[in-house]
KEKE-3310 file (N, C-alpha, C; in steps of 0.2 Angstrom, whole numbers, plus 5000, padded with zeros to 4 digits):
npx = (5090:5087:5084:5077:5080:5074:5084:5086:5093:5092:5095:5101:5101:5105:5095:5089:5077:5062:5052:5037:5024:5011:4998:5000:5007:5021:5027:5033:5038:5033:5031:5031:5024:5028:5023:5016:5016:5026:5037:5035:5039:5053:5056:5053:5041:5030:5041:5047:5057:5065:5060:5052:5036:5021:5012:5008:5012:5011:5018:5012:5022:5023:5012:4997:4985:4981:4974:4979:4992:5006:4998:4996:4995:4987:4987:4980:4984:4984:4988:4981:4974:4963:4957:4956:4946:4942:4942:4933:4921:4920:4930:4942:4953:4956:4962:4968:4981:4987:5000:5007:5009:5024:5024:5022:5028:5029:5039:5040:5036:5047:5057:5062:5055:5040:5030:5013:4996:4986:4973:4973:4974:4972:4966:4973:4965:4963:4974:4977:4987:5003:5007:4993:4987:4996:4991:4979:4980:4980:4968:4959:4961:4955:4942:4937:4932:4919:4913:4912:4905:4889:4888:4880:4872:4869:4878:4891:4908:4924:4941:4956:4972:4982:4990:4996:4987:4976:4973:4967:4957:4949:4944:4937:4926:4921:4913:4903:4897:4896:4897:4910:4927:4944:4958:4973:4991:4998:4999:5000:4998:4985:4979:4979:4968:4957:4959:4950:4937:4936:4933:4944:4955:4966:4977:4979:4967:4950:4940:4924:4917:4907:4905:4898:4907:4923:4939:4953:4969:4982:4994:5001:5002:4995:4983:4970:4966:4963:4953:4942:4939:4933:4922:4904:4893:4889:4895:4905:4922:4936:4949:4964:4978:4994:5006:5023:5028:5023:5008:4998:4983:4968:4954:4942:4934:4928:4921:4911:4905:4900:4906:4910:4922:4933:4943:4952:4957:4964:4955:4942:4947:4941:4930:4939:4949:4938:4935:4947:4949:4939:4940:4936:4943:4957:4974:4986:4992:4997:5008:5025:5040:5049:5059:5072:5074:5088:5091:5084:5085:5088:5076:5066:5071:5069:5055:5051:5052:5047:5041:5037:5025:5020:5030:5036:5043:5052:5055:5069:5071:5073:5082:5072:5072:5066:5062:5073:5072:5062)
npy = (4938:4951:4967:4984:4999:5010:5024:5037:5039:5028:5013:4997:4982:4967:4957:4947:4933:4936:4931:4923:4929:4922:4917:4923:4924:4919:4927:4926:4940:4945:4955:4973:4989:5007:5020:5036:5039:5031:5039:5050:5046:5044:5057:5059:5056:5050:5048:5036:5022:5008:4994:4999:5002:4994:4991:4976:4959:4943:4927:4914:4907:4900:4895:4893:4891:4880:4882:4895:4893:4892:4900:4914:4931:4947:4961:4969:4983:4986:4981:4974:4974:4968:4970:4982:4998:5004:4992:4984:4990:4989:4996:4993:4999:5010:5005:5006:5000:4998:4992:4997:4992:4995:5007:5011:5005:4992:4981:4983:4979:4981:4971:4953:4945:4946:4948:4945:4946:4931:4934:4947:4944:4941:4931:4931:4932:4918:4919:4933:4945:4949:4962:4969:4964:4971:4982:4983:4987:5002:5004:4999:5010:5021:5015:5017:5029:5029:5020:5030:5040:5044:5041:5047:5047:5059:5067:5079:5079:5083:5080:5083:5083:5071:5061:5045:5040:5049:5046:5033:5035:5044:5035:5025:5033:5038:5026:5027:5040:5051:5064:5070:5077:5078:5086:5093:5094:5088:5086:5074:5064:5067:5064:5050:5047:5054:5044:5035:5040:5049:5065:5079:5093:5105:5112:5127:5130:5137:5130:5125:5130:5125:5111:5096:5086:5086:5079:5078:5075:5079:5078:5088:5102:5114:5108:5107:5120:5123:5113:5118:5130:5126:5117:5116:5126:5116:5106:5092:5089:5078:5072:5065:5065:5064:5073:5075:5088:5102:5113:5128:5134:5144:5144:5149:5148:5136:5134:5146:5141:5129:5117:5099:5090:5077:5065:5051:5035:5020:5006:4995:4978:4969:4974:4980:4971:4964:4973:4976:4963:4962:4972:4984:4994:5001:4998:4996:5006:5015:5010:5015:5011:4997:4989:4979:4972:4974:4986:4994:5007:5016:5015:5021:5033:5036:5036:5048:5057:5069:5064:5051:5039:5026:5015:4999:4986:4971:4956:4946:4928:4917:4904:4890:4892:4892:4882:4881:4888:4886)
npz = (5089:5076:5078:5077:5088:5098:5107:5112:5098:5084:5080:5073:5080:5090:5100:5113:5109:5112:5126:5128:5139:5151:5143:5132:5114:5104:5090:5075:5064:5049:5040:5042:5046:5042:5053:5056:5069:5073:5068:5074:5088:5085:5087:5101:5105:5117:5126:5123:5124:5117:5107:5092:5082:5076:5067:5059:5051:5055:5060:5070:5082:5094:5106:5117:5112:5101:5089:5084:5082:5070:5061:5050:5057:5062:5073:5089:5097:5110:5126:5139:5156:5161:5173:5179:5182:5170:5161:5166:5164:5150:5143:5137:5129:5135:5147:5163:5166:5155:5141:5126:5111:5105:5108:5121:5135:5129:5120:5102:5085:5075:5072:5073:5080:5090:5105:5110:5119:5117:5114:5107:5095:5078:5064:5048:5033:5021:5007:5007:5003:5012:5011:5010:5021:5031:5032:5041:5056:5055:5045:5055:5063:5057:5056:5067:5070:5064:5074:5085:5080:5073:5056:5041:5024:5021:5027:5028:5025:5029:5026:5033:5028:5018:5020:5025:5035:5033:5021:5021:5030:5023:5013:5020:5026:5014:5011:5019:5016:5001:5001:5003:5006:5004:5010:5004:5004:4995:4976:4969:4980:4982:4970:4970:4978:4969:4958:4963:4963:4974:4981:4980:4987:4986:4998:4997:4990:4989:5002:5005:5020:5036:5037:5042:5049:5054:5051:5057:5051:5048:5054:5060:5071:5068:5062:5070:5073:5059:5056:5066:5060:5049:5053:5056:5067:5082:5076:5073:5076:5072:5081:5075:5075:5081:5089:5093:5098:5109:5107:5104:5106:5102:5110:5111:5099:5098:5109:5107:5096:5100:5096:5095:5100:5097:5101:5093:5093:5093:5084:5076:5073:5064:5055:5048:5042:5034:5025:5018:5014:5004:4995:4997:5002:4994:4995:4990:4981:4991:4995:4995:4996:5000:5013:5019:5034:5039:5034:5040:5048:5038:5031:5041:5041:5028:5026:5032:5022:5009:4997:4998:5003:5011:5019:5020:5030:5028:5035:5035:5030:5043:5051:5058:5074:5086:5095:5102:5113:5120)
capx = (5085:5089:5079:5078:5079:5076:5085:5090:5093:5089:5101:5099:5105:5104:5092:5085:5071:5057:5049:5028:5020:5005:4992:5004:5010:5026:5024:5037:5036:5035:5030:5029:5023:5030:5017:5018:5018:5033:5042:5036:5044:5060:5057:5053:5035:5028:5048:5049:5063:5065:5058:5046:5033:5016:5009:5014:5009:5017:5016:5012:5026:5023:5006:4994:4980:4981:4970:4983:4998:5006:4994:4996:4990:4989:4986:4977:4991:4984:4988:4976:4974:4956:4955:4954:4939:4940:4942:4927:4917:4921:4933:4949:4957:4958:4965:4973:4988:4990:5004:5005:5014:5030:5023:5021:5030:5030:5043:5036:5037:5052:5060:5061:5050:5037:5025:5006:4991:4982:4967:4974:4977:4966:4968:4973:4962:4968:4975:4977:4996:5006:5006:4988:4986:4999:4986:4973:4979:4979:4962:4954:4960:4949:4935:4935:4927:4913:4912:4911:4900:4885:4888:4873:4874:4870:4884:4896:4914:4931:4947:4962:4978:4983:4995:4994:4980:4971:4970:4963:4951:4945:4942:4933:4920:4917:4908:4896:4895:4899:4898:4917:4932:4950:4961:4981:4996:5002:4995:5002:4995:4977:4977:4977:4960:4954:4957:4945:4932:4935:4935:4950:4956:4973:4976:4978:4961:4945:4935:4917:4916:4902:4905:4896:4911:4930:4944:4960:4974:4987:5001:5003:4999:4991:4977:4966:4963:4960:4947:4938:4936:4929:4916:4899:4890:4887:4897:4910:4930:4939:4957:4967:4984:4998:5013:5028:5028:5017:5004:4994:4976:4963:4948:4935:4929:4924:4916:4905:4901:4898:4909:4910:4928:4932:4949:4950:4963:4964:4949:4940:4950:4935:4929:4945:4950:4935:4937:4953:4948:4934:4943:4933:4949:4962:4980:4992:4995:5000:5015:5030:5045:5049:5066:5073:5075:5094:5091:5078:5087:5087:5069:5063:5073:5065:5048:5050:5053:5039:5040:5034:5019:5020:5037:5036:5049:5052:5059:5072:5069:5078:5081:5068:5075:5061:5062:5078:5071:5055)
capy = (4942:4958:4973:4991:5000:5019:5027:5043:5037:5023:5009:4990:4979:4961:4956:4941:4932:4938:4925:4926:4927:4918:4919:4926:4920:4921:4929:4928:4944:4944:4963:4978:4995:5012:5024:5043:5038:5029:5044:5055:5042:5046:5064:5059:5055:5046:5046:5028:5018:5001:4992:5004:4998:4992:4988:4970:4953:4938:4919:4912:4901:4897:4898:4887:4890:4876:4886:4900:4890:4892:4904:4921:4934:4953:4960:4974:4984:4988:4975:4977:4970:4965:4971:4989:5001:5004:4986:4981:4993:4986:5002:4991:5003:5014:5002:5010:4997:4995:4993:4998:4989:4998:5014:5012:5000:4986:4982:4982:4974:4982:4965:4947:4942:4949:4944:4948:4941:4927:4938:4952:4943:4942:4928:4934:4928:4915:4923:4940:4945:4951:4969:4971:4963:4974:4989:4981:4991:5008:5005:4999:5016:5024:5013:5019:5035:5026:5018:5034:5045:5041:5045:5046:5049:5066:5072:5083:5078:5086:5075:5086:5077:5067:5055:5038:5038:5053:5043:5026:5039:5046:5029:5021:5037:5038:5021:5030:5046:5053:5071:5071:5080:5077:5092:5090:5098:5085:5084:5066:5060:5068:5060:5043:5048:5054:5038:5031:5045:5053:5072:5082:5100:5108:5117:5134:5131:5138:5124:5128:5129:5123:5103:5092:5082:5088:5074:5082:5070:5082:5077:5094:5105:5118:5105:5107:5126:5124:5110:5123:5136:5123:5114:5120:5126:5110:5101:5088:5088:5072:5072:5059:5066:5063:5076:5075:5094:5106:5117:5132:5134:5148:5140:5153:5146:5130:5136:5150:5138:5122:5111:5093:5088:5069:5060:5045:5031:5012:5004:4988:4974:4964:4978:4983:4965:4962:4979:4975:4956:4963:4977:4990:4999:5000:5001:4994:5012:5019:5008:5018:5007:4990:4989:4973:4974:4975:4992:4997:5014:5019:5015:5025:5040:5037:5036:5056:5060:5072:5060:5044:5038:5021:5012:4993:4982:4963:4952:4940:4921:4915:4898:4889:4890:4895:4876:4880:4894:4884)
capz = (5084:5075:5080:5078:5095:5099:5114:5109:5091:5082:5078:5073:5086:5093:5106:5114:5106:5118:5129:5129:5146:5152:5139:5126:5110:5101:5083:5070:5061:5041:5037:5046:5042:5047:5053:5058:5076:5074:5066:5080:5093:5084:5089:5107:5107:5123:5128:5123:5123:5115:5099:5091:5077:5080:5061:5057:5050:5057:5060:5077:5082:5100:5111:5120:5107:5095:5083:5081:5080:5063:5057:5050:5062:5063:5082:5092:5100:5117:5130:5145:5163:5161:5179:5181:5181:5163:5158:5169:5160:5144:5140:5138:5125:5139:5153:5168:5166:5147:5138:5119:5107:5101:5110:5128:5139:5126:5113:5096:5079:5070:5075:5069:5084:5095:5110:5110:5121:5112:5113:5103:5088:5071:5058:5041:5028:5016:5000:5007:5004:5018:5010:5011:5028:5036:5035:5045:5061:5053:5043:5059:5067:5052:5057:5075:5069:5062:5080:5089:5077:5067:5050:5036:5017:5020:5032:5024:5029:5027:5029:5033:5028:5012:5020:5025:5038:5030:5014:5024:5033:5016:5009:5025:5027:5008:5011:5021:5013:4995:5001:5007:5002:5007:5008:5006:5000:4988:4971:4968:4985:4981:4964:4973:4979:4963:4956:4967:4963:4980:4979:4984:4987:4989:5006:4995:4988:4994:5004:5009:5027:5038:5037:5049:5052:5050:5053:5057:5051:5045:5058:5062:5077:5066:5059:5074:5072:5053:5058:5069:5056:5044:5055:5056:5074:5083:5072:5076:5075:5076:5081:5072:5074:5087:5089:5099:5101:5111:5102:5108:5102:5103:5113:5110:5093:5099:5114:5104:5091:5103:5094:5099:5099:5099:5101:5091:5092:5090:5081:5077:5067:5060:5048:5043:5038:5030:5020:5015:5009:4999:4991:4998:5003:4991:4999:4987:4979:4996:4997:4991:4994:5005:5014:5023:5042:5040:5031:5044:5050:5032:5030:5046:5038:5021:5028:5033:5015:5006:4991:5001:5006:5015:5020:5023:5031:5027:5039:5033:5033:5048:5054:5065:5081:5092:5100:5107:5118:5123)
cpx = (5089:5082:5081:5076:5082:5078:5091:5092:5090:5094:5097:5104:5103:5101:5089:5079:5066:5052:5041:5027:5014:5000:4994:5007:5016:5025:5031:5035:5038:5035:5028:5028:5025:5025:5020:5019:5025:5038:5041:5038:5051:5062:5055:5046:5034:5035:5050:5055:5063:5064:5051:5042:5027:5010:5012:5008:5014:5014:5017:5016:5026:5016:5002:4988:4982:4979:4973:4989:5000:5004:4997:4991:4991:4986:4984:4983:4991:4983:4985:4976:4968:4953:4953:4948:4936:4939:4936:4920:4917:4924:4940:4954:4960:4961:4970:4980:4991:4996:5002:5010:5019:5028:5023:5022:5030:5034:5038:5038:5043:5058:5059:5055:5046:5032:5018:5001:4988:4976:4967:4974:4971:4970:4967:4969:4967:4968:4977:4985:4997:5005:5000:4986:4989:4996:4980:4975:4976:4971:4957:4955:4955:4942:4933:4931:4919:4908:4909:4906:4895:4886:4882:4876:4873:4873:4888:4902:4920:4936:4953:4968:4978:4987:4992:4988:4975:4968:4964:4956:4946:4941:4936:4927:4917:4912:4902:4893:4899:4901:4904:4922:4938:4955:4969:4985:5000:4999:4994:4999:4986:4975:4976:4970:4955:4953:4952:4940:4931:4937:4940:4950:4963:4972:4976:4971:4955:4940:4929:4916:4909:4900:4902:4901:4917:4934:4951:4966:4979:4994:5005:4999:4994:4983:4971:4963:4960:4953:4941:4935:4931:4923:4910:4898:4887:4889:4902:4917:4932:4946:4960:4975:4987:5005:5016:5028:5022:5014:5000:4988:4971:4957:4942:4930:4925:4919:4908:4901:4898:4900:4910:4918:4931:4939:4948:4957:4962:4955:4948:4944:4945:4933:4933:4947:4945:4934:4941:4952:4942:4936:4939:4937:4955:4968:4987:4995:4999:5007:5020:5036:5046:5057:5066:5075:5083:5095:5085:5079:5087:5080:5065:5065:5070:5058:5046:5050:5047:5037:5038:5029:5020:5027:5036:5044:5048:5057:5063:5071:5075:5077:5076:5072:5072:5060:5068:5078:5065:5057)
cpy = (4947:4962:4980:4995:5008:5019:5032:5044:5032:5018:5001:4986:4970:4959:4949:4938:4932:4932:4928:4923:4923:4920:4923:4921:4924:4921:4930:4934:4944:4950:4967:4985:5001:5017:5031:5042:5036:5034:5049:5052:5043:5052:5064:5059:5050:5045:5039:5027:5011:5000:4996:4998:4994:4989:4983:4964:4948:4931:4917:4906:4897:4900:4893:4885:4886:4879:4892:4897:4889:4896:4911:4926:4942:4954:4967:4975:4987:4982:4977:4972:4967:4965:4977:4991:5000:4997:4983:4983:4994:4994:5000:4993:5007:5012:5006:5008:4995:4996:4994:4996:4994:5006:5016:5007:4993:4985:4980:4978:4975:4977:4959:4943:4947:4946:4948:4944:4939:4931:4944:4950:4940:4937:4931:4929:4925:4919:4930:4941:4949:4960:4973:4970:4968:4982:4988:4987:4999:5010:5004:5005:5021:5022:5015:5025:5033:5023:5024:5040:5041:5045:5042:5048:5056:5069:5074:5082:5081:5082:5080:5083:5072:5062:5050:5036:5042:5049:5037:5031:5040:5041:5025:5027:5038:5033:5023:5035:5049:5061:5072:5074:5079:5083:5091:5095:5095:5083:5076:5062:5061:5064:5051:5042:5048:5049:5034:5035:5049:5060:5075:5089:5101:5112:5124:5134:5132:5131:5127:5126:5127:5114:5101:5089:5085:5083:5078:5076:5073:5080:5084:5098:5112:5115:5107:5114:5126:5119:5114:5128:5132:5119:5118:5120:5119:5105:5096:5088:5081:5072:5066:5059:5067:5067:5077:5083:5097:5110:5121:5133:5140:5144:5143:5152:5141:5130:5140:5145:5130:5117:5106:5091:5081:5067:5054:5041:5025:5010:4997:4985:4971:4968:4980:4978:4964:4967:4979:4969:4957:4968:4984:4996:4996:5003:5000:5001:5016:5017:5011:5013:5002:4990:4981:4975:4976:4982:4996:5004:5019:5019:5020:5032:5041:5039:5044:5060:5063:5067:5053:5044:5032:5016:5006:4990:4974:4961:4947:4933:4920:4908:4896:4887:4892:4888:4877:4884:4890:4880)
cpz = (5083:5077:5078:5084:5095:5107:5113:5102:5090:5079:5078:5077:5087:5100:5107:5112:5112:5120:5131:5137:5146:5147:5132:5121:5107:5094:5080:5065:5053:5038:5042:5042:5047:5046:5056:5066:5077:5071:5071:5087:5092:5087:5098:5110:5112:5127:5128:5121:5121:5108:5097:5085:5080:5074:5059:5054:5052:5057:5067:5079:5089:5103:5113:5116:5101:5089:5079:5079:5073:5058:5056:5054:5061:5071:5083:5097:5107:5122:5137:5151:5165:5168:5183:5180:5174:5159:5160:5166:5152:5140:5139:5135:5131:5146:5156:5166:5160:5146:5132:5115:5102:5102:5116:5131:5136:5120:5107:5090:5073:5073:5072:5073:5089:5099:5110:5114:5115:5109:5108:5096:5084:5066:5053:5036:5023:5011:5001:5009:5010:5018:5010:5019:5032:5038:5038:5052:5058:5049:5050:5063:5064:5054:5064:5074:5067:5069:5084:5086:5072:5061:5044:5030:5017:5023:5027:5027:5025:5031:5027:5033:5022:5014:5022:5028:5034:5023:5016:5027:5028:5014:5014:5025:5020:5007:5013:5018:5007:4995:5006:5003:5007:5004:5010:5003:4995:4983:4970:4974:4983:4975:4967:4974:4973:4961:4958:4967:4970:4978:4984:4983:4989:4994:5003:4991:4991:4995:5008:5016:5029:5037:5043:5053:5049:5054:5052:5057:5047:5048:5060:5068:5075:5064:5064:5073:5065:5054:5061:5065:5050:5046:5056:5065:5076:5080:5076:5073:5078:5074:5080:5073:5081:5085:5095:5101:5105:5107:5107:5103:5106:5105:5111:5105:5096:5105:5111:5099:5094:5099:5098:5096:5101:5097:5098:5090:5088:5088:5080:5071:5062:5053:5044:5039:5032:5024:5016:5010:5004:4994:4992:5001:4999:4993:4995:4984:4985:4997:4991:4991:5001:5006:5018:5029:5043:5038:5034:5045:5043:5030:5035:5043:5033:5022:5030:5027:5012:5000:4992:5005:5012:5013:5022:5025:5031:5031:5034:5035:5037:5049:5059:5070:5087:5097:5104:5113:5123:5131)
residu = (MET:GLN:ALA:LEU:VAL:VAL:ASP:GLY:ASN:VAL:GLN:LEU:THR:ASP:LEU:PRO:ILE:PRO:GLU:PRO:GLY:PRO:GLY:GLU:ALA:LEU:ILE:ARG:ILE:THR:THR:ALA:GLY:VAL:CYS:ASN:THR:ASP:ILE:GLU:ILE:LEU:SER:GLY:TYR:MET:ALA:PHE:LYS:GLY:VAL:PRO:GLY:HIS:GLU:PHE:VAL:GLY:VAL:VAL:GLU:ARG:CYS:ALA:ASN:GLU:HIS:LEU:LEU:GLY:ARG:ARG:VAL:VAL:GLY:GLU:ILE:ASN:CYS:VAL:CYS:ARG:ALA:CYS:HIS:PHE:CYS:ARG:ILE:GLU:MET:PRO:HIS:HIS:CYS:ALA:ASN:ARG:THR:VAL:LEU:GLY:ILE:ALA:GLY:ARG:ASN:GLY:VAL:PHE:ALA:GLN:TYR:THR:THR:LEU:PRO:GLU:GLY:ASN:LEU:HIS:LEU:VAL:PRO:GLU:GLY:MET:PRO:ASP:GLU:ILE:ALA:VAL:PHE:THR:GLU:PRO:ALA:ALA:ALA:ALA:PHE:ARG:ILE:THR:GLU:GLN:ILE:GLU:ILE:THR:ALA:ASN:ASP:ARG:ILE:ILE:VAL:LEU:GLY:ASP:GLY:LYS:LEU:GLY:GLN:LEU:ILE:ALA:GLN:VAL:LEU:TRP:LEU:ARG:THR:LYS:LYS:LEU:VAL:CYS:VAL:GLY:LYS:HIS:PRO:TRP:LYS:LEU:GLU:LEU:LEU:ASN:ARG:LEU:HIS:ILE:ARG:THR:ALA:ARG:VAL:ASP:GLU:PRO:VAL:GLU:PRO:GLY:ALA:ASP:ILE:VAL:VAL:GLU:ALA:THR:GLY:SER:ALA:ALA:GLY:LEU:ALA:ARG:ALA:LEU:GLU:LEU:VAL:ARG:PRO:GLU:GLY:THR:VAL:VAL:LEU:LYS:THR:THR:VAL:ALA:GLY:ALA:SER:THR:LEU:GLU:LEU:SER:LEU:PRO:VAL:ILE:ASN:GLU:VAL:ARG:VAL:VAL:GLY:SER:ARG:CYS:GLY:PRO:PHE:ARG:PRO:ALA:LEU:GLU:ALA:LEU:ALA:LEU:GLY:ASN:ILE:GLU:VAL:ARG:PRO:LEU:ILE:SER:GLU:THR:PHE:ALA:LEU:CYS:ASP:GLY:VAL:ALA:ALA:LEU:HIS:ARG:ALA:THR:ALA:PRO:ASP:VAL:MET:LYS:VAL:LEU:LEU:ARG:MET:GLU:PRO:ILE:PRO:ALA:GLN:VAL:SER:SER:ILE:ALA)
# end
């Protein structure tokens, strides 16, 4: 199979089709999405080497579960041991022995095939296009905030960042409260939210401080400092940014104001799929360009451009050859 591989740089290469382990499925990838984390991996984040990518839609080609065979699926990215302390106390996302699809210890989905545990897979609803379903994982990350924090219609929320994740977070939290503003640098990105009647502001415009919740999704090390300036005393700052480089932060402000800082990572797939199916989240306008896998290196570099939002990879149709490796 063809795959994009990161090892100091990124290149398209040929790899063997992966062999699924016990309880795993072999999945033929049809569509994959490029995430900011993938871009950070190119800069050395997590010191990852291998096939990156964790947002995907694919077809199950081989597995023990006949209900999944031949079906379109999306998949949760944490592969866990089910035996460690965190797994036993129902915190599998923090499994001490986990591998993470395309991020830590496990090859990802910028390839024609991948493997995942059957329990990680979720069926894509009939009729949902791949270009919608591929947003399930980042939409789930946005829904994770609603698992961690109780949000009411009276809560005032500021979302910092108008990129791919910031847009999804703003849409998801706007379902809970209309007292929300998304702050960003790019007028054309903010306009996408304005069309959904979500209030926005430019970073150089005054934003009223004292928000109950501030979500940091800028992708920059400076985002947390700005969030701490805007949150009210005893309010909550949610961190969604992953950055490859180190950062320094003055910690006196969150101590004095007794601010709760919450790290937020992967989230629940079922509400994400439901919201996408119902149209409660609008993702089509976020798609800037689609590349074939053979142009994957150019796609990853294009995804870093300031005039681009979401880049997708389409895998070329390939002959049915899985039976030859069974």
